[in-house]
Structure formats: C-alpha cells, structure tokens
N, C-alpha and C positions, 0 to 999 in steps of 0.2 A: 245452387247450391242444394236446395230443397229436393231437387230431383234426383242428385246423388245420394242424399240421403234415403229417400224413399227407394232407390234402386237396392243400397246397401240392406235395408229392414228386408226387402222382400227378398233378397237373397239369403239373409240370415234365417228367415221363416222357411224358406224352401231346404235350408241346408238342416234345420232342426226336424222337419217333418220327414226328410230323407233318413235321418239317423233315427228316428222314431219308426219309420217302415221298414228300414232294414233290419233294427234291433231283434235279435232271436229272442221269444218270451223265455222267462225264468221257467224253473221247475215248477209244476202245478202247486207245489205245496209252499212257493215263495210267492207272496201278495204284493201290490203295490198301493193297497188300501188298508186301513184297519178292518178287521172282521172279530166276530165273536170267540174270544180266547185265545187269538193270533199274537206271536210276541214281535214287538218293535225293535227290530234289528237296527233299522235307520228310519228316522222320522223327523219332522220338524223340532229341532232343538233335542234331539235325541240320538245318540250313538253309544250302541252297547258295549260295556266292559267286556273284556274277556277274562275270565277268571281262571286261573290255573292253580295246581298247588305246588310248592317248591319241593316235596317230596316224590313230585312224578319222574318220569323219565325224561331227559334233554330233549327227545323228540317233541315231545308234547308243547313245549314252550317254543321249539322252533317253527312247529305247524302253526300255531296260534300267533306269531308274529308274522309267519308268510298269510295267514288270513286277514290280520289287519293291514298289510300292504296290498291285499286284493281290493280290500273294501274301500281304501283310500283310492284305488285306481278306479273304482266305479263309482265312487260320491265324490270324491274330493274331501271326506271327512277322516278324522284319524280316529282310530279306536285304541282305547288302551289296554293292553296287556298286563294285568294285576297278578300277584302273587298274595296278596294281602286281605283276600276275601270280598275286595270290591267294596263300593261305598254304598251305604243305604240308599234306597230310592232311587236307585238307577238302574236301567236295564242291564242285565247280567247273562252272558254266556257262560255257563259253567262246563269246562272241558276238563276231562280227567279220565284216567285209567282205574278200572274196578280194581280195588283193593289198595290203590295208592293216592287216592283223594279222599279225604275224610269228610268234606262236606257233601260229595255224591255218594259215599257210602253210607252216610247216615240217611239219605233219602231211601236208599234201597232197604236198609235196616228198619225204615219205617213204613215200608211197602209204599213209598210215594212214587217209585220208579220201578218197573217192571225189567228185569234183566236176566231172566231165566234161560234166555238162550244165549245169553252171553257167558255165564259161568264156565270155565274150562273148554269154550269155542276160541279157534284159532281166526285170529284178524276180523273179528267182528265187531260192530258198533251199534250203537242206538241214538238217534236223534231226537228228543222229545221237549215240548213244552210243559213245563211244570208249573202250577200255581203255588203261591206262598211257599217256596221252598225253604225259607228262612225268614227270620224276624226283620221287618225292613225292606223285604225284596217281594213286591206284588206277584212276580212273575219272573221266570227264567226260563233260558233256552238250555237244556242239558245235552252235551255230547259226551257219551261215556264208551269206552272200547274195552272189548275183553282182554287186551294187551296192548302194549305201547304203539305198535303199528296201527291197531284196530282204532284207536284214538286219533292218529294222524290221519288217518284216512276218513274219518268222520268229519274233521274238521275241513278236509279238502273237497270233501263231498258238499259241504254248505258252499265253498267258494265255487263249485260248478253250479250250485243249484243258483245263485245269485246272477250268474253269466260269466264267471271268469273261466278262460280257457285253462286246462293244464300247459298248454303251449304259450301262455302269456309272455314269459321271459324268453324260451328257446326259439319262437317261431313270431315274436312281436304281435300277438293278437289282442288288439285291443278291447277291453270289455265294453259293452253298452253302458253308457251313462245313467244312473238311476239317483233319485233323491228320496225315494222311500222303498223300504223294504221291510215286510212283515212276515213271519214265518206262521204257516197256519196251524192251529192246535192239532194236537196229538202225538202219537209216536209212531216213528218210521225206523225199521229195523233192516239191518244190512250184513250179509257175510253168513256163513264163511264162504271163503272162495273155493271155487271149483278145483283149483290146481293149489298145491300148498305153497311151492317155491315157484315165482313167477319172475322174470326178469330178462336183463339183456346183455350181450357180449360186445363190448367197443373194440371193432378190430379193424385191421388194414387201414389204420388212422393217419397213414403216413401223408395222404392227398389233401387231408383237410381238417380233421379235429386237433391234431398236433401242431400243424403249424400255425393254426388260428389260435390254440391255447398258447403256444410259444411265443408269438409274436404281437397277438393283438389283446388277448383276455387277460392272459398272466406272464406279463414280461418279466415279470421281478423272479418268476420262476424258472422261465424258459423252456417249459415243458407243460404236460398236462400234469396239474399238480392240485393241491387242497382246494383252490378257489373254483377251479373248474368241476372238480367232483363233486363239490357242495352244491352246485348247480344241477348236475346229473342226479345225485340224491335227491333234492327236492322235486325234480320232475318225476323220478321213479313213485316217491309218495303220492304225488298227485294222479298218476296213472294206477295205483293202488299195486305196485309191483313191490318186490322186497328183496331181490337178488342182483347183484352185478357181478358180471367177470369183467375185470378191468381191463384198459388198453395194454398191449404186449408185445407190439412191434419195437425192433431195434432203436427206432428213433424216439422212443417213450421211455421217459424214467420209470423203471420197476415201482407198482403202485405201493409194495411195502419198503420200498428201499426209503421213503420218508414216512417214518413211522405216525406222522401226523394225518396222513390219509386214513389208516386204519382206525384211528380215534374218530376221527371225523365220521366216518362209517357207521361206527357204533353210536355216536350221538345222534344221527338219522336212523338209527335202526335198521340198517340196510345189512342183509346177510352176504358176506364176502364169500365168493368162492373163485375158481381159475378155471380155465378151458382145459379141454380134455388133454392137451398136450403138456400141462404144466400141474404136475401132482403136488399136492399137499401146499398148497397156496405160494409156490415158488414160480417167479418168471425165469425160466431158463436162460431166455435170450440176454437178459440184463443182469441176473445175478449169479450165474455160473461162472465164477472166476478162473478155474481150472481149464486145462487144455480140454477141447471139445470131445477128443477120444476118451477122455476119463469119465465122461457122462457115460458110463457102461456099468450096469448094476451087476453082471457077471463077473465083471473083470475089477470093479472099485466099489464094492458093497459098502464099505465103511465110509469111504468118502462121500458117496451118495446119501447114505443114511443119515449121518452127521450134517449134511446139508439141508435135509428135510426136518430134521430134528430140532434144528436152529429157529425153524419157521414156526413149527408148532408151539415151542415153549414160547415164543415171542407175542404169537397172535391166539394163543389157545383162550385167553379171557374173552374174548369177543365170540358173536354169533357168526360161525364160518359154516360153509359146505365144503367139506374135504373132497378133492379129486384124488382117486385112488389109480393105479396103474403106473405105467412109463411108455412114452415113447421117445424119440429122439429129439434132440435140441431144435427149437423152433418149428415144431409139427413134421419133423422128418420121422421116418419109419424106426422100428423098434431095432435096437442093436443089442447083441450080447446073446443072440441065438438065431439061428437061420431057419431051422425045421419047426413044422407046426409043433411036435412033440415038446421041441426044446423052449419054444415061446410059451407054450401052457405051463411048463413048469417053472419057468423064469418068473411069469406073471403070477403065478399063485404063490410063490415065495415072497414076490414084491408085496402082494395083498398083506399076507401074514405079518411081515415086517413093519408097514405103514400102519397097520392098526395096532401093534404094540407100540408104537409112537404115540398113539392117540390115550392109550391106557396108561402109559408112563404119565402123562399130562391130566389125568383124571377126565378124558374127553372120549371113553368107549362108547356113551352113547351119543355122540356127536353125528350128525346127518352126513353120510358118505356115498359119493358117487362113482360110478364107473360108466365111462363112454366107449363103446367100442366103436371107435372111428377107422375108416378105411381098413387097413390090414388087420387092425385087430379084431374087427368083426369076423373077419375069417378065424381067427383064434377063438373066440367065443362060440361061434358054430362048431368047431372041432372039436368042443367038450371041455373049454375052460370054466373050472369051478371058481363062481364069485358069491363071497359070503352071503348069506340070505337076507342081511338086514341093509345090504348095500343097494344104492337105487340104480338100475340099469337105465340109461339116459341113451336113448335110441336116436341116431343122426339121421338125417335126410342125406342126398347125394351131393349137396352144397348148391342145389338148383332148385330146391322146394318140394322134392319127393323123398317122403321117409322111406328109408331102407328096408327096415324091419319093424314088425308089430310085436308086442309080447303075445306068446301064446298061452294056452289054458294054464300051464304050469308055472309061466313066469308070472301071471296076474295073481298068483297065491302067494309069491314072495313077501316077506315082511317090510322089504325095502322099496316095494313097487316099483313102477317105471316112470320114466320121463321122456322127454324130447329136446333133441338140440338142433335147431332149425336156422336155416340160411335165409335173410333177406337181403344179404350182400355177400360177395364171395370173390377171393383173389387165388385163380388156380384154372386148371384145365377143365373143359378145351379151351374156354375164354372167360375171362374175368366179368365180372359184373360189379364195380364199384362205384359209378357215378350217380345214377338216377335210381329210385326205388321202385321198381315195375313188375314185382311180382303180384299177379293177380290177388286180389281180395279173395276172389272165390276159391282159387286153388288153398290160400292160406287156410279158409275155414273149412274145406273139404278134408285137408290132410289131418289138420288138427282136431276136428271133429270125429274123424275116424281113430285118430289116435287115443283120444279121450275114451270112446266108446269101447276100446280094446284094452284099457287099463292104465294107459300112461297118462298119471294124474298127480305125480308126486313133485315132478320139476320140469318146466317150458322154460327154456332160454331161447332167445333169439339172437342171433348175428345180425347187428343193425349197422355195421360199417362205422361209418362217421356221425352216425345218430340223423344228420340233416344232410340229404333230403329225404329221410326215410319216416318223417313224422307220422305219417297216415297209416302205414303197415306196421309200424311200433305200437301205436295206440290199439289198432285192430288186434292184433296179436295179445296185446296184454288184456283187452278189453274181454277177450275170449276167455283168456285163462282166468278171470275174475268171475264169471258167470257164463258158464257153458249154455246151460238151459235158456237165461234170459236172452242172451245174444242169439240163440237159434231162432227164436220167436220172430224176430224182425230181420235176421239173417245179414249178409255182408251189406246189401243195398240198404237196409234199415240203417244199419251203423254208418255208412257213407251220407246218407240223409241228414242224420241228426249231427253228425260231425261238422258237415257242411253249413247247418243253420245254425249250430253254435259258434262257428268261426266267421260268417260273414253274413249271418242275418236270414230270418224267416223267408223274405223275397228271392235273394239271390241262391239260397240253400239248394233247392231241388236243380237248378241249373248247374250249379258248381258239383252236385253228386253226380249227376247224369253224364257231364263230360269227362269227370275224372273215372267214371266206369267206362266209358268208350275209350279214353286215353290206353288204360290198363289192358284192354282186349286187344287194340292194336300192337303195343309192346310186348303180349305175350306171343303174338306170331313173330316178333324178332325185337330183342331188346335193342336199346341204342347202341348198347356196348359190344353187340355182335354184328354190327352191318359190315361183315364181310363174310365170304363163302368159303374161305380158305382157313385152316388152322394155322397157328404160327409155324413158321419153318416151312409150309408148303407154296408150291407155285401160286401166284395169286390167280383166281378164276372169276367170272360173272356170276352173279346170283344166279338163283332159281327162278326169279321172277321174271315174266316177259315184261316188255315196254309198256303195255297195258296193264297189267296186274300192279307194276310200280307205279303208274300214272294214279291208278285208283287209290292206293296205298297214301300216297304225297296229298291228293284231294281230300281224302279223310283227315289227315294232320291237319291242313289248310282250315279245313271247317271247324275242327277244335280250336285252333288258334284263333279264327275269327270269334268264335264264341267267348273265348277268355277276354279278346279285347271289348266285347259288349257288355260283359259282366264288369270288368274293370271301371268302365265309363259309368257305371252306376254305383259303385260304392263310395264311401266317404273317404277324405283324405287319410284319415287315421287307420283306415283298414287296408290302404295300398300295399304296405310293405309286407304285410301276411300274407296278402294275396299272391304277391310276387314270389314269395318264399315257397308257399305250400302248392300253388296251382299253376301260376304264369311261367315261372322258370322252368318247371319240370315240363309242361305241355309245348312250351316255345321251344326249348332245348331239343327236346326230342323230335319234333319236327323240323328244326334246321340240321340236327345231324341226319336226319334221313333223306333230307332235301340234298344235302352236301354229297353223300353217296350215291343215291339213284339218280340226281341229275349229272354226276360226274360219270356214272356208268353208262347212262344215255348219250353223253358227249361220245364216249368210246365206240359205243355200238352203231351210233348213227355216223361216224364221220366220213364215211365212204358214201353211204346211199343217200344221206341228208345234210350235207356240209354246213348250211345255214342254221337247221335246226340243233344240229351239233353245238355250233358256235352259241347259240342261244342257252342251250342246257348246260354248257360249261360254265356260261356267266352267272347264271343260277347257282351252280354249286359253289362258286367263289362268293356269292353274294351269302349265301348260307353258312359259309364258314365265317365271314366277317359278322354276320349276325349272332352266332355262336360266341363268338370272343366279346361281342358287346354286352349280350345278356351276362355273361359271366363276370365280365367287369364291372356291370351294374349291381348284381349281388355282391361282390366283393367291396365296392368302392362306395356305393351309394346307399344300397339298402340301410335303414336303421342308422344313418348317418354314419358309416362305415363299422358298423358293430360286427360284421361278418368277415371283415378282411381276411383273406387267406384259407377260408373255409371251402370255397367252390372250384373245383379244377375238371375241366372237361377232359372225358376219356378218349383217346390215352393222354394222360397227364404228363408223362414222363418217359424216359427210357429204361425205367426198372422193371424186371420182373417180365421181359420180352417174351418168355416161352409162355405165359400166361394171358399177354394183352392184345387188344386191338392193334393191327399195323398203323401207323401213321397215315391218314388219307393222302392220296396224291391227286391233287387238283390239276387240271387243265392250265396251263401256262396262260398268264393274263394276255400274253400276245395272240394266243390262238383262240380266244372268244370274243363276244361281243354281241351287240344286240342284233337280232335277226326276225324276220317275219314269224308269227305264230301261226302256224297251220291247225285245224280243227284236231287233226290226229297225225300220228307219223305216218309218213309215205308206207304204201303195204310191203314195199322191200326191205322193209326195218322189221317187220314184224318178228318175233323170235318164238313165238307158240301159237302156228296156226292151228293146231288141235289141241285145245286144253281139256284136261279131264272134265268130266261131267261130276259134280259133286252134290251128295244128298246129305243134308244134315241129320246127324242122329237124330236130334230133339224135334223133328218135323213130324213125327208121328207120337200119339199118346202115349204115356209110361204104361207099359203092361205091367200085369203082376209079376213082382220080383224085381222090377227096375225102377230106378229113381232118375227124375231129371236134377241135373246139378246147373242152376242158374249160372251163366256168365263166363264158364270154362270152353275153352276150344274157340274155332272160328267164325261159328254162327253165334246162337243164343245160349248155347249151353251144350252140355254133354250128357249121356246117359250112362248110368252106373249100374253094374249088374248086381243083383241081391242074391237070390236064391238061385242055385245051380239048376239048370234046365228050364230056365224061364226065357220067353223068346219075344223078339221084336219083329215086326213085319213091314216090309216097305214095297211100294208099287214103284215102277220106274219105267219110262219108255226111252229107249236108245236109238239114236239115227243109225241109218244102214252102216254096217261095218262090222269090225271084229274089236271086241272090248275086253279089256281083263279088268277083273274087279280086287280091290284092295281095300281094308278097314283102317280108317287113321284112328289111332288110340293116343289118348292123353298118356305121356309116359311116366306113369306111376309104376310102383313095384307090386308084386303080387303080396296078398294078405298072409299067405303060407311062406315062411322064410326058405329061400332057396327054390320056390317054384316057378310058374311061368304065368303070364297073362293069356288065359285060355279062352277061346271061343268057337263055334262051330256056325258055318255059312252055308246055307242050302239054296238054291235057286230052282225056281218051279217044282218045288216038290221032289227035287232030286236029292240024293244020297249027301248028308252033311258032309262038308270038308273041315277038318280040325284045323285051327289056327294056335299055335302057341308061341308067345314072344318071352324068350330067357332076358331078364335085366341085369346088366353085368357093369357098374360104372368102370370108366376106363376103357371100353372097348368103342369100337366104332359106331355101332348102332346106338348106344347110349349118348354118346358125343352129339351125334345128329339130332336125336330125340330132343335133348334139353336145348340145344341152341334152336331147333324149329318149333318146339312147343308140342310136337307130335311125332307118333310113331306111323309107319306106313308098314302094314302087315299084308303081305300078297296073299290071295287065297288060293292062287293058282287055277282059279275058274276063268273060263271064256265064254263071253255072251254075245250071240248075235244082236242085230238091231232089231228093234220091236219091243213089246211089252214084256215085263218080268216082275216075277215076286220074289224077293230076297228076303230071308229070314237069317236072324242072328239068335244063336241060343247061347245063353252062359254056360260057361263051364266052370267058372270060379267066381266067388262073389268078389267085388272090389273092382273089375275091369271097367275103366272109363273110355266108352266109345264117342268120338268127336264127330265122323262122317264116314259115308261111303264114298269111294272114288272109282270112277269108271274111266281107263284111260285107252284110249285107242293103240291097237296094236300095231 
C-alpha cells in the first residue's frame, strides 16, 4: 500500500514539474511574487474586483466578465464584476472608456493618469498601476480605452498577459495554472492599430461551421445564430479585430434575418459589413425573395433600391461598413449591362443611388467600401469613377496573391484602400476549403507590400469555417494590428510566440519549426490539390517522379513523427488543443499525400514491379483509413465531442464538382497486400531519369536592390527585386549535354496594374534576354501557377555542359524569384 502511495505521489510531483516546465511564462510585466509598486491581481486571500461603470458601453461589461472567466480558468478563483464602485480596501481593477467612466475621468482630471495619446485616438488603450486612486483604495490597476473597443482590447490584453490564449474556447487551449499574479508598476500604452478596420469573412461554411452550429452547438436555432456569433465576436475582440462579414451560403440563415444578431454585434462593438457580392448589408442568397432574374438594376431599379433601403433603415443605428456596387446573386457576374461602357455607367448610377439611401438615413459619413472583384476589376481599370471617400478594397486572386495595389493617385483618395484576402476558397481551378495551408511567409510578404503601398483602411481575410485556420487567422490580424511590431519578429517570430503561448516554453520551438516546415511542404502542393488534372479533364499522373514523391512522403512522415514526440511530452489538458492546432493538420495532410502518391505508385509500378505495387496500394488504403480515423476523432472525441460535425475531409461531398478535388480512386482491396520492401523502386520504374538541376535563388547573398524573403518557395526563401537594374549573379557547373534555362517565379502579380513580371537573364556576359510573364487570373498559366506555387518562365537560352555565370537583372520591382532550373534538352 505504501509503495502504491509513493508511486502516486511521485507521479503527481512529476506531473506538476512537467506542468511548470511546459508552461509559457506570462508577459514580462506580469510577476509571480510581490514587487515594489506592483498590483496584486491574484495573491493569497486576494482576488481583485473588476470595477466598471454602468454608463459605459455594454462591450466593457462583456469583456470584464470574459476576463473574470479567464482568471477563474487560470486560478480557480472567482473575481467579481462590480458596477457599484467596488468594496473599500480590496484590490480593484478599474475598467472604462475615456469620457464614460466617472472614476477614471476624475483620475485624468487630477492628472493622476496620463492619457494624452488616447484623446481622439482610434482603438487605443492604457494599462497602468495607480496609487491611492480613491479613498479606501490603496492601489488600483486601471484599464482605460480611447473608445469602447479600445477598452475591450485592453481587458483581453491583460488576459493574454496572464497566459490565456485568445483560442481558449475556440481551440480548447488550457491556460497554465497560477496562484499568484502581480502587475508590475508603471504605465503601458497600446495602439492605435496600423489598419483601421480588421476582420474576417466566414465563408463556404457548408462543410463545417454551419453543420456544427446547427446540430451541435446551437441546435435550438438549427443554424449559425446568436449563440455562435457571440463566440465569434468574443474571439474577434481577443484578436483585436473589429469587423465581420458574416456567413452567407444558401445553407446559412442570413445574419440580418434575425435582428438579434445585429443587436448582439452592437453589444460586442463589432462593425458589421458584407462581402463584395452583397451590397448594403443584404444577403442576396437568402433575402432576395423575388425571381433571380429581377435582381437586375437596369431593369428593376425600384425593386432593388427598395430592397437595399429596407436594410439601411433597419440597421442604420449600428456601426457598419457599407459595401457599394453590385454583382449577381451568389457571387455571380454583373447583370444589366454587357459592354465595358455599359457596366461603368450602370455601376456609377448604382453608387449614386446607394449613397443617396445613406444620406436619407443620416449616414452620409458612414464608411463605405467598393471591392473590384473578378470582372469588376476590369470595369474599374476601364475608367470607373468611384466616389473619393469610398475605400477601394483590392482583392487577391483567391489564392493569396493580391491582384492590384494602389498607385500614387489612389493613395491620395480620402477613402483610402484595403485588401480582401483569401485563406480559404471555393472556386477554380481547384478549391482549398479543408486545411489552412497558405504559408505565413506569403501572407506577410503580400500584406506588407499592400500596407507599404497604402492599403491601410480595411483588411478582411476569408477564413472559411474558421477552424482549422486558427494560426493564419491570428497571424493576419496580428499583422493588421501592428505592422511595424510584427515585422521586427517576422512570421517566424510570430509562430514561435504563438507556439510557446499555446504549448509552453519547452515544446514551443519544436512546434513552431515543424509548422513552418509543414507550410513549406503544402505550398508545393496543397492537400486539396492532389491531382494534376483540372475538374472535367482526363485523369493524368502527377509531375513528380517516384523518387521525388518518395522524398515528399518521407518529409511528411518526419513531421508526423515529430508531432507524436511532442504530444508525448504534453500534459493531458494540452492534448485537445494540440490535436486541433497541430496534430490533425499535420497528420491529415501526411495521410492525404500518402493516399494519393502511394495509389499513383501502385498504378505506375503495376507492370514493372508488381510486388512493390501491391505494397504501395496497401499503404494508400491504410492512409485513407487513417484520414477517416483522424477526422472521426476530431468530430467525436476531442473536447468530449464539442466539435462534432465541424471537420470534413476534402472532397467532403459531391457539391460544386467543377471546383473540387475528384474523389480518390484507390486500388481494390483484392489487388493489394503486404510485399517485400526494396530499398528503392526498380530502375525500370523510374519516371524521371534526367531531373533538372535547380539552383535556389536565395543561395547567393542579396545584392543591392534585392531582398531575401524567408520561407517562400521550395528552398529556404525567395529573392525579391527592389530597384530596377539591380542584379544577382550565380555560378553553376552543368554536366555534359545541352541544357535549357528557365526561371521559377513565385506567382505574384506585378506592382503596376496590367503590367508583367519582368527580368533579364544573361549568361557568361552575353546579351541579356528579356523575360516578361503576364498575369491573367483564369488562364492556364495562372491556374498552373497557383496550383504549383510557382511559375516557370523559359528564357529561351541554351547552355552546354561546363561552368557558367548566370546574371538576373530586375526590370520591375516586386518580382519574387524562387530558383533557376536547368533542364536537359
């Protein structure tokens, strides 16, 4: 009996030690012991009261209660949210908005609290320890915001500082336990944000968010309703976001169909907008009840105008972003005009009428946005006149490459510019709505560029079902909040901080590195793009040789092994979050790749190496079963079934077949089985006997006018051109033979609208050859580029074997070079 007790105590001590070792430290200004002038937030026999004013905005009370819940999760102790001034001689946290909290305003008037940078500022806040703020209160922690959102951000800044992840609810991240928390003396200032409006678009929610809300989280509504949106709004505040474009697919009830949703958004101080295809806050899929043919402004102006007026009148009392313009129902093309001139005239009339509706409601100064998406961008480029105070929101090509950036004239517009960016997409050439695999390096590079060129008014990311896009969603919003601060650490620093916060200081570096490598592998080919024909085309083999595919699978296997090793070191209360944020994405992508490439190897080896073919076929079937098991665990087991119905493997169903991966065809069970495991496929099975010689662009030091972009491309990075006429020089020795030279580019768009990606290539001092790659979404070159993550630009140069000096010279800024490829002729 004594031995059993000893073992139990030993295991308990080991568990507590592991918990302490793995816990991420709180922010530097949060202490675990008393210090001179420090405020006791949580101490023996002390739990600070949270004091708010009844005259403040509702979101302040909501955030205060959210912090109380966070503190309880950390300590097991309950803090009281009080609106009565608090009890004397108790530790108090004063929470309020400048001008709406009398007690805090008195501190300001008495010059006890310096809020000079808050007055008139947007979404800024101060966290300060103040001595003797009132009779009977020896010391208080004051959180004051310049406006209602600034105050809420300040409250949740304190939550993060004590170790609570913004994803505590949405990804089940358990905070480390603490029994003492002191806030160091001093004043800390935050804000204003780099980008004024920052938010997300819930989209293509048919496969995850809507079924989960309807059947698991909010069955009483049977849809995405107020209960779900309350959780979304709370998350946005924790991520210092302020804007939401709500879910809008046919399966989802329109956001404004239930007035409780808009009222709730106002209580949470969230600015509501609507997508580029939904003018004036209307959900055309669910709210337009007349025949679809009547949604035509040229033919039915009165009907459409009345439809828009209804929403402006109903929602005009809330804080909104009004989308101007018009496309067809459910993101289809414009109707009512066929020619460029006709579309320009129609859109300009629509702008005038929509703005008149706002004026009727007293909203002429309300923020308005116009997104020239798809064919509308051509209309804009053709001379469309957009009112000067309207924000131009530049879209990407749906795959993370921004199509156009503001020029010098557009940067002077009163309305400024913004970006609509995809982290998930349903559409051609192939969708990606399962795993969130857009590289953090690409997000940072594209959004940095947009910011530097003046797109600073609105950033919205299409995040699909939100899960499993947690990492990229937070990265996008963190960059929007503080561009300069983000740049200092870069995307790798962000990943390191994120991983340490979620999984502790010991596991953090390993998690950050394996996720960076995972993103790199998936940039070469997304899990949703594991086929080399487009929908409707005849199936064909991939472009990878058996050897290249084997190397890719080995890299995924190595990541999966690292995931298992990290999971074995984590505490039980960290396992759910680790599975959701790391293990499922990594292992599911690995299994998807095995399913595809092992099945392909089966077909390629069927005649030349039948035993190996049978073995590979069995591996493909095993990977398919593993995918099913992983997804079942996500839906049925994680967090006690909390996420049932949320996760679906692509292709999840038979909808939208023209945009979706073809369901994989696996070898029949009767045709596969265990066989010998040769070290390598037989020589007769090789499919790429003369692979190209690849020189990574970043293998040379960045010269003047060039910048290395870490983490892009198939190597360690890519080289980005700055000043025109700057050069990079490469030395290469080729084997005997005749070789052609091409340059692999990251498939970005030129900085000059309608221009081309331009370079010059010279070999051994010869005359330079000009390369110009034009970018046109929808054509075959674009489709191949976004699926491959690279554009191959042929130089037309032929090189003999032997040593050579190759010089690349920039002809335009912003061109990203991934590699030089020498292919045998």
